[in-house]
ZALUMLUM-525281 format. One record per residue (C-alpha): residue in one letter; x, z, y. Coordinates in pm, whole numbers, plus 50000, padded with zeros to 5 digits. Layout:
N
AXZY/...
This chain:
231
M628513673191322/T631613685791069/K631673662090762/E632203674890448/Y633463644190202/R633623654289814/I634323623989560/I631643617889215/P633513594188948/A630463578288770/L631123576888425/D629173541688407/T630733529588049/A629543526787698/D633223537887574/L633313577287539/D637183572887479/E637443551387865/A635563575988013/L637503610587893/R640633583587989/L639423588888347/V638083624988366/C641733636788244/R643323621488532/V641753623588809/A639363661188720/G642153680488843/R641943665089262/E640883687689481/S638593660589656/V636673651789311/Y633503675189275/G631753671988947/F631203638088714/K628103614088692/L626853604588327/G624253582988242/F622513564487975/A624783546587845/L627373579487705/G624143598187660/L622193576887425/G625183564087290/H627133590487164/G624673621387276/L624673645187558/P626033674487359/E628473658387212/T629383638687560/V629583670987738/R631693685687484/R634353660387531/I634393659787898/R634533700087915/E637903698987725/W639343687088044/T637073702288308/D634643727288399/K633833709688699/P629873699688749/V628313673688461/I625213656988664/Y622973634988436/D621283604988604/H619213590388287/Q618473559888556/K615823569288638/A614313605088521/A610863617188629/T609473587288611/D607133600488273/I603913623588305/P604013656588463/D604283671488109/T607563654687970/G609423673088219/G610123704788001/L611623688287753/F613333666187955/A615073699888102/D615373715587755/V617773684987641/L619553687887917/K620313727287897/M620773722487548/A623773701687629/G625533720787909/I623763696788196/G624603715188515/E622843691888761/A620453664888764/I618893631788929/L615293626288964/F613683595089088/P610263604189033/H608643574189129/T605163582688959/G603733605489202/P603893644589327/H602653658989019/T605373644988825/L607953655589106/A606823689389118/A606383691988713/W609783681988646/T611853699188934/H610153733288791/A611553725588480/L614963724188583/Q614493752488810/E613413776188551/R616783762088368/K619133769688649/I619803732588635/K620493717888992/V617383689189121/I618913659889286/V615953639889410/G616443604189500/A614103575389642/V615833545289749/M619013524289543/T621553506589694/H620573473689598/P618203443989776/A614813442489691/Y613433477589621/L611563486589917/V608503466989962/S610103454890312/E613343440990104/G611043424389889/G610713447589582/F607783473989431/I608333503289597/A606023512189950/D608443522790241/A606233551590297/A607343569089969/A610373577289999/A610403599990333/A607393618190133/I609403622989836/Y612023637989986/R609653663490193/Q607813671789892/A611373678089700/A612483700290040/V609593718190002/L609933727489601/G613113742389715/V615383711389646/S618263709889861/A620223680189761/F619453646789752/V620433611589604/V620583581989957/P622093547189940/L625313539190110/T624063502590137/K621593510690343/P622703533390672/E619713519690885/L617413530390645/V618923560590603/A618773572090968/R615593564890972/L614733587190690/A616653616990804/G614613616091156/E611203614690918/V612053638590643/P613953652190847/F616923659190686/T619253692790755/K622783700990791/E622763725690495/Q621453699490253/E623793675590040/F623903640490001/Y624663621189731/S625813585489721/P626083556289485/G627563524289671/F631023535889756/G633433513289668/A632443479689486/Q629343480289684/R631503486589969/G628933511890141/D631203529090450/P630533564790462/A631213561590833/R628263548390916/F626413579690783/P627263607391086/M624043622791024/L624973635690688/A627233668290718/R628173675490335/H628343639490173/Y629163631589821/L630523597489716/I629723583189407/M632263560189274/G632103539988971/R633693508688902/S636283508689121/L637703541188965/L636763531088580/A638653497388695/A641423508688864/A645233503188716/D646023538888850/P642953561388911/V644973585889115/Q646303567189297/E642963551289407/L641733588589503/V645043590589709/R643853557789933/V640303571789911/E641323608590041/K643453593490320/Q640703567990444/L638053597690443/G641003622390615/M640283648390324/G642863671290181/G643983659189801/
């Protein structure tokens, strides 16, 4: 299977100027798919203003990760989608652990507003699933991904730090080569994308390792060479 890699810098900082310095330096790299922002910038500076400032440097996708969205009642999905649409967000990550009705309602609300839906079910850190000592039932992950696919979702979050789990889910769901996979855990958490041959279209999310780099462009060049990508 031919692998397609892209990089998504995660703007996980409350300092908008710091985020913009990274955006302006790496947005021109062909390897960069888009930029992920979360609650720190969204709550600290407002989503419309944050997106407006990012748009001064790039027209690449801006992905909102509310950390974690779709954990409320189904009825609030439309309100969430309206806020993202107003702000100019193009893609949104959901972690719908409150059940199938919330997953369906929030997915439909975003789809109706032409916002790309990305669904996750497992996070990178230890003690998340019950089998790891966490709170989330192991069977929930496959159920979430399967329902999302039925709803027309073709993009999923899978943790780069748990290759054995992702391999099992790839068979249980099952995943297909047409789907896209967004993976946190690349860089500071030392996830290895080479251990995920079952994922053809693999977008690697880089946060701390890019924000903290003395020269983020050179860090990207190093990653591009590591992955055999064009710069």
